[in-house]
C-alpha positions in Angstrom: 35.4 -15.6 45.0 35.4 -16.0 41.3 34.6 -13.2 38.8 33.3 -13.9 35.4 35.5 -11.8 33.2 33.3 -12.3 30.1 30.2 -10.9 31.7 29.0 -7.7 30.1 29.9 -4.6 32.2 27.2 -2.1 31.3 24.9 -4.0 29.0 21.3 -5.0 29.9 20.7 -8.7 30.5 17.4 -10.7 30.6 16.2 -12.8 33.5 18.4 -15.8 32.3 21.6 -13.7 32.1 21.7 -13.3 28.3 22.8 -10.0 26.9 19.9 -8.0 25.3 21.1 -6.7 21.9 20.1 -3.3 20.5 17.3 -3.5 17.9 18.5 -3.3 14.2 16.6 -2.1 11.1 14.9 -4.6 8.8 17.3 -3.7 6.0 20.3 -4.5 8.2 18.7 -7.8 9.2 18.1 -8.7 5.6 21.7 -7.8 4.7 23.1 -9.9 7.5 21.0 -12.9 6.5 22.0 -12.7 2.9 25.7 -12.4 3.7 25.6 -15.2 6.3 23.4 -17.8 4.6 23.6 -17.6 0.8 23.3 -21.4 0.4 20.6 -22.3 -2.1 20.5 -18.8 -3.5 21.8 -17.4 -6.8 25.2 -15.8 -6.0 24.7 -13.0 -8.5 21.2 -12.2 -7.1 22.5 -12.2 -3.5 25.4 -9.9 -4.5 23.0 -7.5 -6.3 20.6 -7.4 -3.3 23.5 -6.8 -0.9 24.7 -3.8 -3.0 21.2 -2.3 -3.1 20.7 -2.7 0.6 24.1 -1.4 1.4 23.5 1.7 -0.8 20.1 2.2 1.0 21.7 2.0 4.4 24.5 4.4 3.4 22.1 7.0 2.1 21.6 9.9 4.5 18.3 10.3 6.2 16.6 12.9 8.3 14.8 16.1 7.9 17.4 17.6 5.7 17.2 14.8 3.2 13.4 14.7 2.5 13.9 14.4 -1.3 16.9 12.0 -1.8 18.4 12.0 -5.3 18.5 8.7 -7.2 21.9 7.0 -7.3 23.2 6.2 -10.8 23.8 2.6 -11.6 21.4 1.1 -9.0 
């Protein structure tokens, strides 16, 4: 009997056996795309967009932060 040690233990899999990933936000998806495939893009523009998206993702959200304050320098 062989056991696949790389199989996920408690993650959901689809009907073909591939792991179903948790959904991510649009901002996180854009950040990953910019960081992973900057070819053909202006490096300074990519760096600026990454900083803006990272700051947006780091900002607290929720009912206690209904009126977020602007960040200086962005």
